[in-house]
N, C-alpha and C positions, 0 to 999 in steps of 0.2 A: 273616547279620546284619552290619551295618556296625560296624566298630570305631571307637572315638573318634578314633584316628589317621587312619583313612580319611575320616571325616566332616570332621575338621579340615582335612585336605589338600584336600578338595573345596571347602570354604568359602574356603580360601586361593586356590585356582585361580580360582574364580568371582570373588572379590574383585579379584585381580590383573587378570583379564580386563576387568572392568567399569571399573575406574579407568584401565586402559590405553586402553580404548575412549574414555573421556571425554577423555583427553589428545589422542587422534587427532582426535576430533570438533571439539574447540575449536580445534586447530591449523588444520584445514581451513576451518572457519567464518571464522576470523580472516583467513586468506589470501584467501578468496573475497569477504569483506566489505570489506576495507580495502586491497587491492592497488591499485596505480595501473595495472596492466596492463589495457588496455581490452578484451582478449580473455578475461579471466578468467571472466566469467559465461558466455561461449560454450562453455567447456569444463566446465560443471557436470556434464553426463552422464558425461564421462570421469572427473571427480573422484569421482563417486559410485561408478563401477565400481571404481576403484582402492581406495576406502575399503571397499567390500564385500569385495574380495580380501584386504585386510589383516585384516578381521574374521574371515574364514574361516581364514586362516593362524594368527592368534592363538588362535582357538577350538580348532583342531586341535592346536596346540602344547600347550595346557593340558589338553585333554580326553584326549589319546592315552594318557597313563599310567593314567588311571582307566577308560578303555574296556577295557583289558586286564585290569583287576581286576573279577572277576565280582560282587564284593560292593558295587560302587559303587551309591549311591542314585540310581536311575533317575529318580525324581520330581524331584530337583534338576536333572538333565540336561534334563528336559522344561521346567522353569521357565526354565532358562538359554536354551533354544531360543526360548522366548517373549520373553525379554529381548533376544535378538539381533534378532528381528523388530521389536520395539519400537524398539530403538536404530537399526536401519537405516531405519525409517520417519521417525524424527526427523531423521536425516541427510538424507533425501530432501526433507523439508520445508525444511530450512535451505538446501539447495543449489539448489532449483528454485523457491522462492517468488519472485514478482515483484510489482511494484506493482499490476498489473492484477488478479491473483488476490487480493491482500491487500484491495483495495477491494471486490471482488465477493462473496467468500465470506461476509464479514460474520459474522453470528451463527451460521450453520451451521458454518462453518469453526472458529470459536472453540469451539463446543460439542464438536465431534468431537475437536479438539486437546486440550481440557481433559480429556475422557473418556480419551483415549489416555494422557495424562500420569498421571491418577489410577490407571488400571489398571496402568501400568508401575511406579509407586511402590508399589502393592500387591504386585506380584511381588517387588520388592526387599525389602520388609518381610517377606514370607513366607519369603524365604531367610535374611536376616540379622537377623530379629526378635530372637532370643535375644541377639545381640551388641548390637543397638541399645537394647534395654531396660535394659542395664546402665549406660548412660551417665547421668551425674549432672551437676548444676550447669547452667551456661549451655548447654553442648553438648546435654545431655539435654532442656532446654527447647526448643531449636531443633529437635531431632529429633522431639519430640512434636508440635510445631507443624506441621512439614512432613508428617508421616505421619498426622495426625489423621483427615483425610477418607479416605485409603486404608485405614486401619484400620477405619473405619466400613463401607467396602465389603467388607472381609474378613469382618467380623462379620455383615453382611447375607447374604453367600453362605453362611456356616455356618448361619445361622438358616433360610434357605430349604432347605438340605440336610436339616436336622432335621425341618422341617415336612412336607417332601415325601418324606421317607425315601429320599433320594438317596444312592447309594454312589459317585457320581462324585467323583474327587479334586478338591480346590480348584484345583490347578494347571491341570487340564484346563479348568475353567470360566473361569479367568483367560485362558488361551491362546485359547479360543474367543471370548471377549469381545473380546480384542485383534484377532483376525483379522476379526471382524465390523466393528469400528470402522475398521480399515485399508481394508477393501473399501468401506465406506461413504464414507470420505474420498476415495478415488480415483474413485468414481463421482460424488461430489458436485461435484468441480471441473469436469469437462466439462459436467455438467448445468447448473450455475449459469452457467458461462461462455457456453454456447450460448443461455441464456435472456436474459442481461443484456448480451450483447456489443453490442447495437444502441444502447445509451445512452452509449457512450464512443467518442470520435474522437481518435486520436493524431495531432496536427498536426505534431509534431516530437519526435524522441527524442534523437538525438545532438547535441552542441553545434555551433552555427554562430556565426561571428564577426559582430559588429554593425557592422563597418566597411564592409559591403556589404549591399545589400538582398537578402533571401531571401523569395520568395513561398511561403507555406505552403499557401494555398488560393486559386485563381483565381476560384472562385465558392463559394457556401455551400450548394449543394444537399445535400451530405452532412450538413449540420447541421440540416436541416429535419426535421420530424416528419410522420408519415403523416396525410393529410387525407381526411376523408370528405365529399365534395361534396354528399351528401344531407342534411347536418345544418347547422343554424345554429349560430353560435358566440357565446357571451355574452362580453362584454368582461371580466367578472369571472372567467371560466374560465382566465385567464392564457395565452391563445393569441393570437398576433398574426400577421396575414396580410400578405402582400406588397401586396395591393390590397383595399380595403374598399369596400363600397357599403351605404348604410343601408337597412334593411328596415323601413319605417315601420309596416307592418301588424303587425309582431312587437313593437313597442315601441321606446323610444328607446335601449335598451342592446344591441339585437340587431344583429349584423352578419353579412353573408354574403359569401363570396369570389365575385367576379364573373369571375375568370380561372381557367379550369379548370387551367391549367398553373402557377398560383401556388403558392408553397410556404408552409407554416405554420411559424412559429418560436415555440418556447415561451419564455415570459418567466421560467420557472424553469430556470435553467441555471448552469453554473459553468465558469470557465476557470482552469487552474493552469499555472504556468511557474516555471522557475528562472533567475535572472539573475545574471551575474557581471560586475562593472565594475572596471577598473583605475582608478588615479588619472588623471583627464583633464588634458589640457594647456590652455594659454591659447586654443588654436584654437577651443574650444567656448564662449567667453565671450559674444560678442555676434554678431548678424547684421550684414548690410551697412547696415541702417538704424540700428544702434546699440542695438537692442532685445536683450533676453536671448534667446540662441539656444537653440532646442529641437531636440534630436536624437532621432530615433525609435528606440525600443526594441521596442515591440510596437504594432501597430495593427490593429484589426478594423474595417474600413470607415473612417469618418472619426471614430471615437471611440466604439466600442460594445462594449468599452472601448478605451482607448489609453493607452500609457505613453511619456512623453517624458522627456528628461534635460536639465537646464540647469545651467551652471556659470559664472555671471557673477561674476568675482572682484571686481567693483566694487560689487556689490549683495549684501549678506548674505542677503536674502530669496530670492535666486535662485542662491545659491552651493551647488554640489554637491547639487542637489535633483532628486528624482524627481517628475514631474508626472503625476497620475492623472486621466484623463477617463473619466467613467462613462456619458456620453451624447453623441450627436452634436449635440445642441442647445447644448452648452456651448462658449463661445468662450474661456474661461479655465480653467485647471486646477480641477477640483472638489476636489482634495486634493494637498498637497505634503508631502514628508518626505525625510529623509536616511537612507540605508542604508549599512552598512559596505562599504568597498571591499575588493577582492581576497578576496571571500568569496561563495559561492553563497547567494543569498537567494530564498526561496520566496514567490511572489506568487499569491494566489488571489482572483479576483472571484467572489462568490457572489450571483447575481441571483435576485430573486423579483419578485412582481407590482408592488410599489410601492417597492422599495428594493434596494440592493446593499450587501453586506458586503465589506469589504476585509480580507483576512488577510495578515499579513506574518510569515513564519517561524513559522506555527502559531498566532499570536496575532491576535485581532480588533483591527485598528488603528482602523477607523472604519466607521460605517454612514451611507450617503447615501440620503436619501429623495427620490423624484422628485415634482415639483410642476408648476405651470403654466408656470414659467420653464424649469426643467430637466426636460424631459419624458422619458418612457421612450423609449429608442432605437427607431428605425424600421428594421427589418431587411428586406433583399430579397436575391434570388439573385445580384445583380450585385456584392455586397460581396466584397472579397478580404481576406485576412489576410496581413500582412507583418511581418517583423522586420528591424531594422537599416536602413541607408540607404547609398547609394553615395557621395554627396558629404558630406564632413565627418562620416563615421560615427564611432561611439564605439569606444573601445578596450575590448573586452569580449566576452562571449558569452552565449548563451541556449540552453536545452535543455529537454527534457521538457515540451513545451507540449501540454496535454490539454484537450479540450472535452468537457464532460459535458452531456448533454441533459436532465438533471435537476439541481437544485441539491443541494449536499452538506450533510450534517450536520456540526456543528462537530467532533465526535470523529473523523469521517473525515478532515477537513483536518489535524487534529493528528496522527493516526496516519500519514498519508502523509508529513508533514514529518519526524516522528521516524524513520520507516523509511529515509528517504533522506538525512538531514542529514549523516551522516558519510561519505557516498560522494562521490568526486570522479572524474568528474562525477556528479551525483545522478540517475542513470538506472539502472533495474533492467532489465538485458538478460539474457535467458536463451538 
């Protein structure tokens, strides 16, 4: 039988281990999350290995005195082993998650992660419940709030055990649940990635300077969607072809591709990028004709979309302005605004059938509707995508340019911005 002294020492050992682990985890996450070392994320696997070794060393250091004591409560040791598994999984999530996985896992990833967290908290409460129940005042209220759902899980397990006359210990059930969730998590990532990888095209990851032109795509074949030449395409189906020919027998809205090699481009797509500009010099004020000079930042074709910058010090309407073009039929900017200098700004074009939403730093800045004058852009396989320019280019950089073959939900755009806003540069590299 365990003596009060032995049980107290066990709780102390487990408590010291758990809080020591939290300190290590927070330190590693802060290093990998906010370091300026461009190679930091490339070493995430090594970091996880070192963290695992530290966990094993700390665990052995605290467990060794009690392993020699035959009266030690083995059930607590089993629960602690489950906690180690849980903590290691959380570490792996922090050290290996990237923007791609964050966007694609969606609800599945969130469900598994929340379940892992609830089961882990249930394990903690199962060990330290007597101590936690003694808390009063504000701390007691916070503890009750945090462990409310985990306690419901524990009560549910006990209820099932009584109803089914199970003799399995609660800690075994929690451990098994944690293992199942972990296995499900690691199987879910490659499954979802392989299923959805075709909808995302990374045009640029690492930063490039804007004072010289960089061609991201010489043609847009990789942005096209699969075409079935045996079908007719309705203009309301949000699909646009390189070449159209009317099919009068099918009705006025029906179009068929006449070129077998032609590519189809969806009108529901999104383009995301991060832009950093320094304060520009007088050199960028006007062109040779005295007009406000526009320097290229990003260009898909001739404006599908396009971002230029102008800094006419003699005209307040064109001083330190970003010019946004949403269609190649526009001869003047569809929207202008000023953004903070010497800061990474996130720009997202979210296109749908008859409009485009412009998001700046996670916020919806404007919505532009296409009409008879500003028609929807016409895409073809000869379009190229460039950033910067060689002559009179801007002092700044651009990075993390991503093309999505489907448009994004608002919460996806906000989550992507929040995930990368504190990184410099805002690129998730694993």
